[in-house]
N, C-alpha and C positions, 0 to 999 in steps of 0.2 A: 691736116695740114697745119692747123692752129696748135696742136700738140709739139709738132715738130718745131714750129716756130717759137713756142713759149719754152721748150726745152733748150734750145740754143741761146735764148736771150738769157735764160737762168744760168747757164755754164759761162757764158760771156760775164756776166754780173759777177759770178764768183770766182773767177778767174782775175778780175779787175780788185776785186776786194783781198784777194790773197797776193796780189802783187803790191797792193798799197801796204801791207804787213810785213813786207819782206825786210829784214833786218840791214841798215846801211852799213857800209864800211865805218870802221871804226877809225880814228886816227891813228892807233898802234899798228894798222895795216901799212903805215908808212915808216915803221921805225928803223927799218935799213936803208932809206933813201936818203941822197944827200944832194945837195949841201945840207948839212943840218941846220935847223933853224934854232936859232937862241934869240927868243922874242926882247929879251932884256940888252940884246946886242943891236938887232935889226930896228927895231923900234926906240932908236936911242940917236937923235939928231932930227934933220929935216926932211921930209919925204915929199914928192909932188906925187900927184894920185890924179887919175883919169878914169872916169866909170859911165856906165849907162843903165838903167832901166828898164826892162822890157816887160810889157804885160805878158799875160799868159798866152797869147796868140802870137808873141814874138815881136811885136811891134815896138819900136824903140820909142818911150814916152818922155823920159828925162835923159839928158846927157849933163855932166859936171866934172868940175875939178875940185881939188881940195889941196890946200898947203896943209901939211901935219908937221907939228912940232913936239917932239917928244922927249922925255927925260925920265931917266931912274934914278930915286934915292932911297935908300935903307929897304929895297925889295918891293917899292910900290912904283909903279910907272903911270903918266900922266901923257895922254896923247890928246894933244888940243887939236882939233881938227875945224878949218874954216872953209866951207862949202861956197862954192860959186855954180849956180846953175845956169844951162844956156840962155835961160830966158831973163837972166839978171837977178835972180833973185839970189838970197845969199843966207846961210844958216850955220851955226857955231854948234859943236859938240864935243865935250871933253869928257874922256875916258878916263877912268882910274882903274888900273889893274893891281892885283895883289897875289903874290904866289901863296899857294895853300900848299902843295906838294910837288914834289919834281914833275915836272911836265904840266903842272895844272895849276889853274889862275881863276880867279872872279874877277868880274868887270862891273863898274857901276857908271852909268851916266845921268844926266837929269832927264832925259826921255825913255829911258830903258827901265821897265817894269822889274822891279826886284833887282837880282844880280844875273848877268852873264855868266854861262859856264864856259871855260876856256881849256882846251887841252893841246896840248903839244906832243908831235912824236916824229923824229925823223926830218923831213922837209915841210911837214905839213902842219896847221893850226886849224882847229875846229871851234868857231864860237856859237853858241845858241845861246838864244835870249829872246825877249819880248819887246818890240820897240811900240812907242807911241807915235803913229803917223799922221798928222792931219792931211785932211783931203775935205774939200766941199764945205768948208766951214765947221766939221766935225774931227773929232780924233778917234782913231781907231787903234786898239792893240793888235798888232799884228806879230806873228812867230817868225823869225829869222834862222836860217840855219847857214852859217858861212863857212865855207872851207877857204883857206889860204894856202899856196904852196910856193914856196922859195925856189925860184930859178936859179940864182947866181946871187953872190954878194950885195948885189944892188935891186934886183928886180925879183917882185912877188907878185903873183896872179890870184885872185879872189874871185869866187863863184859863191852867190848867195841866191838862196831860194826863199821866197816869202810865201806865208799861207796864212788861212784864218780858219779854226774849226777843220784843220786837216785838209782844206781845199787851195790848191795852188793858185796864187795871185799874181806871181809873177819872178823875174829873176834881177840880180843884178851882176855884171861883170865888171871888174876893177883892175887896173894895173897900179900898184906902188913902184914906184923908181926912188930910192935911196939917193941923196946928194951926196958927192964926195967930200973928202975933208972932215976936219972936227966937228963934233955936234954943237 
């Protein structure tokens, strides 16, 4: 009985490890999807953003809105984000995006460790970066894997997973809505 139990446990552990090593979809998978995302066009002007953070059990821990003011000049994009959380706290993050190749950018912000990798294909955009996240008086470096999908000329949806040492911490669900009119 013990041997059968140990064998089953070993097989389940092995399957879990293998599934954790599976290759995720790359942005190129979406190259034929439309509408085509041109981030220099979409992130130009003002966007209203609504989102929530859920812990790994799925419980909503934070809700927020963001006013984004975006502009591009000479191939450099500035995404100025003003966060307002449901508890009344605020935060500001300013991203600087630079095009490095067709469909590829780097991104920096004051609370991002190093540079974010940004890849765009079809209607999808993927950002991978390490963010300094304050919690309980400490600051933690958390891995973010953001996937954004353009729905139409005004709406984009974002699903981000957060992890530390490969262990899932939670996820963000975010909706972007671009205001009409000139930037």
